[in-house]
N, C-alpha and C positions, 0 to 999 in steps of 0.2 A: 492595554486596552484591547477590545474586543477589535480582530482584523476584519474589516468591510469586503465584500465581494471585489468593490474594484481595486482595492490595495491588494488583494490575493490574485487577481487576474494579472495587474501591472507587475508586480514579483513572481510570478510566475516562472518554473526554471525556462518553460519552453518559450516565454517572451523577450530573453537577454538576445535573439540575434532575429526579431522581428522589426519592421520598420515601428512608426509611432502611428502611419494611418491602418498598419496591420492590427498592432495593440487596440488602436479603438474599435475596429471592427468585431477584434473578439472581446470585448469588455461588452460592446452594446447588445451580444447574443448570450451571454450567459447571466441565469436566474440562479437564484439560492432558494436550496430544499434542505429539511431538516428532520431527521429521523431519530427517534426515541432507541435507546439501549433495545436490542433484541428485536428491532424491527428489520422486517424486509424490503430493501430497495429496490431489488429484483428477484424473480425468480427465474431458474433455470427454465428458456423455450420460450420464456417473454421477449419482447421488444423495447429493448430501452436505446432511443435513439438519440443518444446523449453522449458526449464525451463526459469524463467525472474527473473532479478534482474534489478533495479533501481539505477541507477550510480547516476546519477542527474536528476531535474524534478519530474513530478507528473504524473502520472496514475489513469484511471476512471475504475473501472469496474462495469460494468452496462447492464441492459436488456430492451425490451419494451416489454409488455405483449402483447396477443392477442386484447388487447383492446384500445392499444396503448399508457397506463399509463407507463412512464420509471422510472423502480428502479433502484436505484445505491447502488451497496452491498458493496465495499469497494473503500479507497481510496490508493494505494500504491507509498511511497514517498520511498527518496535517506535511500538506505541499506535494504528497502523491497523485499523479492521474492516472485514471485507468479506462480500461474498456476502447481503447484504439483501433484494436484489431475487429471486434464486432464492429463498431462505427463505419470501417474502410469498408468492410465485406456487406453489410446493411444487410445483417443478420441476427437471427433472435440469440440470447447470451445462452451458453453453453454450462451455464455456471450460476449459483445463487448469489446474489448480494446480501451480507445480513451486516446492518449496524450491529458492532459489540461494547460500544459506548454509543452516549448521548453525536451526535455527529451531525456537521453541516456540510452542507456539499455546495459545491459549484458548477453547474451543467450548462454545456456549451452543446446546442443542437447541432444534429448533422449536416445543417445547412452551411452555419458557421464553419464548422470543422473542416466540410469539403473546399468552402473557400478558400479557407487557407492551406491547405493540402494543392489546392491547383495554382495557388498563384505566390506564397510564400517559399521562397527557396529557402530562408529561416527556419521557418516550421519544419521540413519535410526532413532538414538535417539532423533536427532534435527526435523525430519519428523514428528514421534507423536507428540513433542510440537507444530509445526507451524501446523499442521491439527485441536487440538485440538482447539488451538490460533481460527482458521480460523473457524471452526463450531461456536466458541461463537460469533464471531462479526458478521456473516451473521444472526445468530437467532438474536441478537440484532438491526442488522439494521432492520428489518420487526418489532420488539417489536416500535423503533424509529418510523416509520411512522406512526405507526397508533396509538401512546397515547401520543408523546411528544409535547408540542408544538414546534413551529420553534428558538424559543433560545434555546432551550433546546437541540434540535437536534444538533443544531449550534455548542455549547458547547461539547458537547459528541461526535463529529466528531472532532473535535478538538484532544480532549486527544486519540483518537485512535491513534493517530501520535507518543506516546509514549508507545506504546504498548512493552517491550522489548525484544519479541520473532521478531513480526511480523515486526516493525521497531527503530532495535535497533540505535538509537538517541542518541548521545553523549550532547549535551547543550540543554537546556529549551526555544529550540526556533524551530520554522519550517519557510521555505520560502514558503509561499503562500497569493497569492491575493485575494480578496475577490468575485469577482468571479469565479476561482477556486474554494472556500471553498462553495461556493453555488450551484454549481454543485454538488457534491459530497453531501451535507446536501439536496439535493434537494429541496432549496430556493430560491427566486429572492436576487439580490445583494443589494436591497433596503436593505432587511430585514436581511442578515448579517450585513451589518454594522449597521443597528440600534442594534441588538442584540451584536453585539462586544462590542459597545460603554457600552450597560448595562452589560456587564460581567467585561469591564475593571473596570464601577464605583464600583463593586462591590470587587474589588484588586484582582480578580484572574486570569488577563493576562493582557499584555501591547501590542497595536497596533502598529506597524511601516511600514515604506511602503513597502510592498509585502512581510511583514513579522508579525509574531505573536510571543511573548514572552512570556512565560507559568510561570505564579508562582504555580497555585494549581493544580495539571494533575488527583488527587482524585477528590477534587471536581467536576470538570469539568465533570469527568468520570461517575460521581453519581448526574448530574445534573438535579433538577426537579425544573419547578416554584411554589411559593409559591401558 
């Protein structure tokens, strides 16, 4: 059954340490928006005055350098929330946000976010953990882009979706196509296909139609070619 916006907020990982009053305040402030595959949610330099959660779909967080090189920082899947840094600093986004699948977003306005930030101890504890995990992910992205082979980048990008703080999934699979995974890993679809075949042969995952079932998240997260 399709998850409602209210259920999504109540079940969010950051809501686990909130009081009933705080959750209700958050729920009332959140709106839902939908974006078609390929649609821009926000361009670099725009002001997106909302903290954003992915109800369903997939979002690419990326930028293009002055030389024209594209860099993907992260992908946000179902259950993930992003943009807390820009909302806290009340500044324009320093990256593009693109829906790389049909996507439903829950969007919390800055006023509600700041009320939680100023009044909820539980919310602040979550933000510290979230920001720490996000920083580690961004640093890893730069490392992957410079030193890892395409297959290893595909493997590690898959493992990101099982980070218990950033993407609190409850089952060992993700809904993602090879084209979308290639956009996140910065490789072509044929390279993704070849990489997934190799990883499947190694017993780390199983590829299904628009779905990847993962058997060993830790091995994918530390994957390196021999």
